Steps between C-alpha positions, in 0.01 A plus 500: 500500500611849426486768766336831426720802560350768718517823305524818698205727438564852375439787740437848359454837665266760354240769553125437505346671197139384534283338765161524325454124454387278786784293647736620224749785474714620210867546590743710292854357505783713360829355379809637328601351168801572285482544124708225334668725245518843663535393866256769612298408807124555491204428726246233414169484687295183512155447653418186697161397638543364852265326744400706805272280712388763754498808272741670742746663254421843357631711209853627565606221740838337436450121511688176438341237276598136449438261213222246551295264293216597272235691694303631202553587134753777577578457872817305580637698797414535870575791733742408781521821701484878496845661501381858547208729424490842340 
């Protein structure tokens, strides 16, 4: 029998952009990328839908999200904790 390797789940930090859905928030995660030819660094913003069971996180909060299994069509992340609030 082959053993399954435990993959570490990704943890991202971002700002809550929307909390209008029930039990779901939209988190904006910014990262720096470098252009392959010109080596200029630029910001890339990506939006993730994350599960918020108690609807406790509000717009502007800085949160940590972790990868999880499929929760819905677009939701694949869960909120771990609030880092700070605005």
